[in-house]
C-alpha positions as CSV (number, residue, x, y, z in Angstrom):
1,M,-50.3,-38.0,19.3
2,S,-51.6,-34.6,18.7
3,V,-49.8,-31.3,19.5
4,D,-51.6,-28.3,20.8
5,V,-50.2,-25.7,18.3
6,E,-51.5,-22.7,20.3
7,A,-49.6,-23.9,23.4
8,I,-46.2,-23.7,21.6
9,E,-44.3,-20.5,22.1
10,P,-42.7,-19.0,19.0
11,V,-38.9,-18.9,18.8
12,G,-37.7,-15.3,19.4
13,T,-34.0,-15.8,18.9
14,M,-31.6,-18.6,18.4
15,T,-27.9,-18.4,18.9
16,T,-25.7,-20.6,16.7
17,P,-21.9,-20.5,16.5
18,I,-20.8,-19.6,12.9
19,R,-17.5,-18.4,11.8
20,L,-16.4,-17.4,8.3
21,E,-12.8,-16.8,7.4
22,Y,-11.9,-15.2,4.1
23,E,-9.4,-13.1,2.4
24,I,-10.1,-10.4,-0.1
25,Q,-7.7,-10.2,-3.1
26,A,-7.4,-6.6,-4.3
27,G,-7.6,-6.1,-8.1
28,T,-5.1,-4.0,-10.0
29,A,-6.8,-0.7,-9.4
30,M,-7.4,-1.2,-5.7
31,A,-3.9,-2.6,-5.2
32,L,-2.5,0.7,-6.6
33,F,-4.8,2.7,-4.4
34,L,-3.8,0.7,-1.3
35,A,-0.1,1.1,-2.2
36,G,-0.6,4.9,-2.4
37,L,-2.1,4.9,1.1
38,A,1.1,3.2,2.4
39,E,2.9,6.2,1.0
40,G,0.5,8.7,2.5
41,K,-1.1,9.5,-0.9
42,I,-4.6,9.1,-2.1
43,R,-4.9,8.1,-5.7
44,G,-7.8,7.6,-8.1
45,Q,-8.2,6.9,-11.8
46,R,-9.5,9.2,-14.5
47,C,-11.9,8.1,-17.2
48,P,-10.5,8.8,-20.7
49,V,-14.1,9.6,-21.9
50,C,-15.9,11.6,-19.3
51,K,-12.7,12.7,-17.5
52,E,-14.2,12.0,-14.0
53,V,-11.8,10.9,-11.3
54,Y,-12.9,7.9,-9.2
55,V,-11.6,7.4,-5.6
56,P,-11.1,4.7,-4.8
57,P,-10.5,3.5,-8.3
58,R,-12.5,0.7,-9.8
59,G,-10.5,-0.1,-12.9
60,S,-13.3,1.0,-15.2
61,C,-15.7,3.9,-15.5
62,P,-19.2,3.1,-14.3
63,K,-20.7,5.7,-16.7
64,D,-18.8,4.8,-19.9
65,G,-17.8,1.2,-19.3
66,V,-14.2,1.8,-20.4
67,P,-11.0,1.0,-18.5
68,T,-9.5,3.7,-16.3
69,E,-5.8,3.5,-16.4
70,E,-4.6,7.1,-15.8
71,E,-3.6,7.5,-12.2
72,V,-4.4,10.8,-10.5
73,E,-3.3,11.9,-7.0
74,V,-6.0,13.8,-5.2
75,S,-6.0,15.8,-2.0
76,D,-6.5,14.4,1.5
77,E,-9.0,17.3,2.0
78,G,-12.5,17.4,0.8
79,V,-16.1,18.1,1.6
80,I,-18.9,16.3,3.3
81,E,-21.7,15.6,0.8
82,T,-24.0,13.8,3.2
83,F,-23.7,12.1,6.6
84,C,-25.4,10.0,9.2
85,I,-25.2,10.3,13.0
86,V,-25.2,6.8,14.4
87,N,-27.1,6.5,17.7
88,I,-28.0,2.8,17.7
89,P,-25.6,0.3,19.4
90,F,-25.0,-3.0,17.8
91,Y,-23.2,-6.2,18.7
92,G,-19.4,-5.9,18.5
93,Q,-19.5,-2.1,18.3
94,V,-16.1,-0.5,19.0
95,L,-17.0,3.2,18.5
96,Q,-18.8,5.1,21.2
97,I,-22.2,6.4,20.1
98,P,-23.1,8.8,18.8
99,Y,-20.6,8.9,15.9
100,V,-20.6,10.3,12.4
101,C,-20.2,8.4,9.1
102,A,-20.0,10.7,6.1
103,S,-19.8,10.7,2.3
104,V,-16.6,12.6,1.7
105,R,-15.7,13.9,-1.8
106,L,-12.0,14.7,-1.9
107,D,-10.6,17.7,-3.8
108,G,-9.8,16.4,-7.2
109,A,-12.2,13.5,-7.1
110,D,-15.7,13.2,-8.6
111,L,-17.1,10.5,-6.4
112,S,-17.5,10.4,-2.6
113,F,-16.8,7.5,-0.3
114,Q,-17.9,6.6,3.3
115,W,-15.6,7.4,6.2
116,L,-15.8,8.3,9.9
117,V,-15.7,12.0,11.0
118,E,-14.2,12.7,14.4
119,E,-12.9,15.6,16.5
120,V,-16.2,17.4,16.1
121,K,-19.6,17.2,18.0
122,P,-22.0,15.2,15.8
123,E,-24.5,18.1,16.0
124,D,-21.9,20.4,14.4
125,V,-21.4,18.3,11.3
126,H,-23.1,19.6,8.2
127,Q,-23.2,19.2,4.4
128,G,-20.5,21.2,2.8
129,M,-18.2,21.0,5.8
130,R,-14.5,20.8,4.8
131,V,-12.6,17.9,6.3
132,K,-9.1,16.6,6.2
133,A,-7.7,13.0,6.6
134,V,-6.1,12.1,9.9
135,W,-3.4,9.5,9.0
136,A,-2.4,6.6,11.1
137,D,1.1,6.7,12.7
138,E,2.1,3.6,10.8
139,L,1.1,3.6,7.2
140,K,0.4,0.4,5.4
141,P,-1.4,-0.7,2.2
142,S,-4.8,-0.7,4.0
143,M,-7.8,1.5,4.5
144,E,-6.7,1.7,8.1
145,S,-4.0,4.2,7.0
146,V,-6.6,6.9,7.1
147,R,-8.0,6.8,10.6
148,Y,-10.8,9.3,10.1
149,F,-11.5,12.8,8.8
150,K,-11.7,15.9,10.9
151,P,-13.0,19.4,10.2
152,V,-10.6,22.0,8.8
153,E,-10.8,25.7,8.8
154,A,-12.4,26.9,5.6
155,R,-10.0,28.8,3.3
156,G,-10.2,32.5,3.9
157,S,-12.2,32.3,7.1
158,V,-11.4,32.9,10.7
159,A,-12.1,30.2,13.3
């Protein structure tokens, strides 16, 4: 029996039920970071060689390859280094578009990390914007303890 290959339509999508359940075990550095969040504090670790402070801590310096054991509490305020305005919906999305995801470098830290920025129109977000963490009502050892960042008045300026 021969099959007319040209008469067969290509498969566009295929839905298949897949579910993966997993738990992530925090290492020592991340466990200390998460414990700090439960106390309303943001902690990083300082490299003994280059003196840079990493938030969240990784347990070692990516530049020098040495353990980072000195804990440093940093501010919950910082600056937006770069950002993205998300305008494309995706499956399972819970945030209303458009929304802003930004690289925030906290005061006292030398590395930025990704977080949401709210309480501001996306078109008003800019590099160098000062932001402050908005904490959850119930703090726990989870990244969810910081709900998002919001703009703050620049020091010495009038809103």
